[in-house]
N, C-alpha and C positions, 0 to 999 in steps of 0.2 A: 377121821384118819384111822387107818388100820394099824395094827401092831406091826405087820410086815413092813409098812412104809416107814415106821419109826426106827426100824432096825437098819435102814439103808444108811449109807455114809454121806449122803449129800442133801439131807432134808433140813428144813427149818420149820419149827412150829412155835407159835406164840401162845403162851398159857398164862392163866392167872396162878397165884400160888397154890390153890387147891388142885388144879389140874396137874401142876408139876409134882406135887406130893403124891398124887395117885399114880403117875407114870413112874416115879422113883421107887414105888413099892414093888413094881414088876421087875425083878432082877434080870429077866431075859432081855430087857431093853437097855441098850448101852447108849446113853445120851450124855452130852455135855451141856450143862445149863448155864446160860449167861443172863445175869440180871442187870438191866439197864436202870440205874438209879439216878434220881434227881432229888435235890434238897426241897424242903417244903416251900420255900419262897419261889423257886422255879416252877414247881407244880402249880402253886397258887396263881402265879402270873399267867401261866398257860391256860388254866381253866377260865380265868377271868377274861383273857383276851379272846377266847373262843365263844364267849357269851354266857358262861355260867354265872348265876347270881352268887353273891357272897355266901348266902346260906347253903346253896348247893355245893360250892367249892369247899366250904368248911365240912359239910357232910362227907364229901369224897375223901378229903384228907383224913378225917377221923376213921373212916372205913379202911383206908389204906394202912393206917397205923396198926389196926387189928389184923388185917389180911396179910401184911408183910412182916409181922412181928418177928418170926423165926426163920425168915427166908434164907439166912446165912447157912442154915443146916441143910439146905437142899440145892444150893447153887455151887457151881465150880468156879465161876468168875463173876466179879461185879465190875461194871463199866460205868464210870461217872458220866452223866449226861447233863451238864449244866449249860455250857455255851457251845455245844457241838451240834452240827447239822446231822440229819439222818445218815448222809453219806459218810461222814467222819466216824460215826458210831459203827456203821457197817464195816468200814475198813479196819477199825480196831478189833472188832469181833473176828473178822476174817484172819487177821494177823495172829490173834490168840489161837484160833482153830488150827492154822497152819503150823505154828510152833508146837502145839500139843501133839499133832499127828506126825510131826517129824518131817 
């Protein structure tokens, strides 16, 4: 992804926390960051239902605890994703985007 495309007003990019932190360092890039959060039980159930072993699911949860520890310092909005479909989450983010942009 080029810096020019990140400055457009209609793009979406999905990043891990480290990628977001790096982009936020560049003050010439004007982005709005949405964090789609889920509680540990929801994540555990999703990992297990997709076939991850209990050991792998625990490893992922532990890694996420570290990776997402200070995410609130880098995001503009947090959207809870517990019992919502991807379409419902997209509609919430679209609404937040439209409200912010006026």
